[in-house]
C-alpha positions as CSV (number, residue, x, y, z in Angstrom):
1,M,-0.1,-0.1,0.0
2,A,0.9,3.4,-0.9
3,K,2.4,5.2,1.7
4,K,0.6,8.9,2.1
5,V,2.6,11.9,3.2
6,A,2.1,15.5,3.9
7,V,4.0,18.0,2.2
8,V,3.6,21.1,4.6
9,L,4.0,24.3,2.4
10,S,3.9,28.2,3.7
11,G,3.0,30.4,0.8
12,C,5.0,30.6,-2.3
13,G,8.4,31.8,-2.8
14,V,11.6,32.1,-0.9
15,Y,11.8,34.9,0.3
16,D,8.2,35.1,1.8
17,G,6.9,31.6,1.1
18,A,7.7,27.6,0.6
19,E,10.8,27.8,-1.7
20,I,9.6,26.3,-4.9
21,H,12.2,24.5,-6.1
22,E,12.6,22.4,-2.8
23,A,9.0,21.9,-2.9
24,V,8.5,20.2,-5.9
25,I,11.7,18.3,-5.6
26,T,10.0,17.2,-2.8
27,L,7.1,16.6,-4.5
28,L,8.6,15.1,-7.5
29,A,10.9,12.7,-5.5
30,L,7.8,11.3,-3.6
31,D,5.6,10.4,-6.5
32,R,8.8,8.6,-8.0
33,A,8.4,6.8,-4.9
34,G,5.1,5.9,-5.2
35,A,3.7,7.6,-2.6
36,E,0.5,9.1,-2.2
37,I,1.2,13.2,-1.3
38,V,-1.6,15.5,0.7
39,C,-0.1,19.0,-0.1
40,A,-1.4,21.1,3.1
41,A,-0.8,24.6,4.4
42,P,-1.9,26.9,7.7
43,N,-5.0,29.4,6.3
44,V,-3.3,32.6,7.6
45,E,-2.2,35.8,6.5
46,Q,1.3,35.7,5.3
47,A,3.7,38.3,7.9
48,H,4.3,40.0,4.7
49,V,4.5,39.9,1.0
50,V,8.1,40.4,-0.9
51,N,8.6,41.5,-4.2
52,H,10.8,38.7,-5.5
53,L,12.4,40.8,-8.0
54,T,13.6,43.6,-6.2
55,G,14.0,41.2,-2.6
56,D,12.3,44.3,-1.3
57,A,8.6,44.2,1.2
58,A,5.6,45.5,-0.8
59,A,4.1,47.6,1.6
60,G,0.2,47.8,1.9
61,E,0.0,44.1,0.3
62,G,-1.1,41.1,2.0
63,R,-1.6,37.5,1.0
64,N,-2.8,34.2,2.6
65,V,-0.4,31.3,3.0
66,L,-3.1,28.9,2.0
67,V,-3.7,30.3,-1.3
68,E,-0.1,30.8,-2.3
69,A,0.6,27.3,-1.5
70,A,-2.2,26.3,-3.6
71,R,-0.1,27.6,-6.8
72,I,2.3,24.9,-6.5
73,A,-0.1,22.0,-5.2
74,R,-2.2,22.9,-8.7
75,G,-5.0,24.0,-6.1
76,A,-5.1,20.4,-4.3
77,I,-4.1,21.4,-1.0
78,V,-5.9,21.4,1.9
79,D,-6.3,23.6,5.1
80,L,-3.5,22.0,7.7
81,A,-6.4,22.3,10.6
82,K,-8.0,19.4,8.8
83,L,-5.2,17.2,8.8
84,D,-3.9,15.2,12.0
85,A,-1.6,12.3,12.6
86,K,-4.1,9.6,12.1
87,S,-4.4,10.7,8.3
88,V,-1.0,10.2,7.0
89,D,2.0,8.4,7.2
90,A,4.6,10.8,7.6
91,A,4.8,14.5,6.8
92,I,7.9,17.1,5.0
93,F,8.3,20.7,5.5
94,P,10.0,22.5,2.5
95,G,12.3,25.3,3.6
96,G,12.3,29.1,2.3
97,Y,11.6,32.3,4.4
98,G,8.0,31.4,4.8
99,A,8.7,28.5,7.1
100,A,10.5,31.0,9.7
101,K,7.9,33.6,9.1
102,N,4.7,31.9,8.5
103,L,4.8,28.6,10.3
104,C,7.0,30.0,13.1
105,T,8.5,33.8,13.8
106,W,11.8,32.4,13.7
107,A,13.2,34.6,10.9
108,F,12.1,38.1,13.3
109,K,12.5,36.6,16.8
110,Q,14.8,33.0,16.5
111,D,15.1,31.6,19.4
112,G,12.5,33.3,21.1
113,C,10.1,32.8,18.1
114,E,6.7,31.4,18.4
115,V,5.6,28.5,16.3
116,N,1.9,28.8,14.9
117,A,-0.7,27.1,16.2
118,E,-1.7,24.1,13.8
119,V,2.0,23.2,13.0
120,A,2.5,23.0,16.4
121,R,-0.6,20.5,17.4
122,F,0.2,18.6,14.0
123,V,4.2,17.8,14.5
124,R,3.5,17.3,18.1
125,E,0.6,14.9,17.2
126,M,2.8,13.0,14.1
127,H,5.9,13.0,16.8
128,A,3.7,11.7,19.5
129,A,2.5,8.9,17.1
130,R,6.3,8.4,16.4
131,K,5.5,8.9,12.5
132,P,8.4,10.2,10.7
133,L,9.3,14.0,10.2
134,G,11.4,15.6,7.2
135,F,12.4,19.3,7.3
136,E,14.6,21.3,4.9
137,C,16.6,24.4,4.4
138,I,15.7,26.6,7.5
139,A,12.4,24.5,8.5
140,P,14.4,22.5,11.1
141,V,13.7,25.8,13.1
142,V,10.3,24.2,13.8
143,A,11.3,21.0,14.8
144,A,14.1,22.7,17.4
145,K,11.3,24.7,19.2
146,L,8.9,22.2,19.6
147,L,10.5,19.5,20.5
148,G,13.6,20.8,22.1
149,P,13.4,19.3,25.7
150,E,13.8,16.0,23.5
151,H,17.0,17.6,21.9
152,P,16.4,16.6,18.6
153,Q,19.2,16.1,16.1
154,V,18.7,18.1,13.1
155,T,20.6,20.1,10.6
156,I,20.7,23.8,8.9
157,G,24.2,23.3,6.9
158,T,27.2,24.8,8.9
159,D,26.0,28.7,9.5
160,A,27.0,29.2,12.9
161,A,24.7,32.1,14.1
162,T,21.9,29.5,13.0
163,A,23.3,26.5,14.3
164,A,23.4,28.6,17.9
165,S,19.7,29.7,17.6
166,V,19.1,25.4,17.3
167,E,21.2,24.9,20.3
168,K,19.3,27.5,22.3
169,M,15.8,26.3,21.1
170,G,17.2,22.8,22.6
171,G,18.2,21.3,19.5
172,K,21.1,19.1,18.7
173,H,22.7,20.8,16.0
174,V,24.7,18.2,13.3
175,A,26.5,20.3,10.5
176,C,26.5,18.9,7.2
177,Q,27.0,19.2,3.5
178,V,24.4,20.1,0.8
179,R,23.9,17.2,-0.6
180,E,23.7,14.7,2.9
181,I,21.3,14.4,5.1
182,A,21.1,14.6,8.8
183,V,19.0,11.4,10.4
184,D,17.4,11.6,14.4
185,Q,17.1,7.6,14.6
186,D,15.5,7.8,17.9
187,R,12.8,10.5,17.0
188,R,12.2,9.7,13.5
189,I,13.5,13.5,12.0
190,V,15.3,13.7,8.8
191,T,17.0,17.0,8.1
192,T,18.9,18.3,5.1
193,P,20.4,22.3,4.6
194,A,19.0,22.4,0.8
195,Y,19.0,26.0,-0.1
196,M,20.7,27.2,2.9
197,L,23.7,25.9,1.4
198,A,22.6,25.0,-2.5
199,G,24.4,27.1,-5.3
200,R,22.3,24.9,-7.7
201,I,19.3,23.0,-7.9
202,S,21.0,19.9,-8.5
203,E,23.2,20.5,-4.8
204,A,19.4,20.7,-3.4
205,A,18.3,17.8,-5.4
206,D,20.8,15.3,-3.8
207,G,20.3,16.3,-0.3
208,I,15.9,16.0,-0.9
209,E,16.1,13.0,-2.4
210,K,18.1,11.5,0.1
211,L,15.6,12.5,3.2
212,V,12.6,11.5,1.3
213,K,13.9,8.4,1.0
214,A,15.0,8.1,4.5
215,V,11.3,9.6,5.3
216,L,9.9,6.8,3.0
217,E,12.2,3.7,5.4
218,F,10.8,4.9,8.4
219,C,7.4,4.1,7.7
């Protein structure tokens, strides 16, 4: 029977939502592995909107995370509030600044961040059910914040400042190169640096494909 995997998106676009390359590579790797994919996103407003041509915040603009994430999912997406751990076998969180702005507030408050209530509920339910979780790029900060008391082993790559923030939240940071993954066997958590380090899409793809394989092996 095909494994059902949730892919939790944080909008659409690296600067204010889900990193599109990471999301698409994840979806492709899951599909090639024969998994059934359920895309989900919280139904909340984005922290802000960024003009991806200039990199500047767009004053006065507002967008919804679920509506924007539906662009990547080709419309086949559910409100994260309607998804629970009983519905899926695993979950993967692509990165992009949306993971650190919309799924949590790490981009603004670092280790003092807060996690979106539905994201927190879902991650904790999955973890309590011992169902595997994958986090890409900056998304491992969500795992560190929510599961810090258990000291989950995660990677964001090699950036010292971000790694220090992960450790302050209780995570155990593992330095990792772009094409590799960090696997916490006890907690069934898999992480990869992706565009925290990637200089080209193929580098991100190698790590993400390994992450997908490792997550599915836990199922």
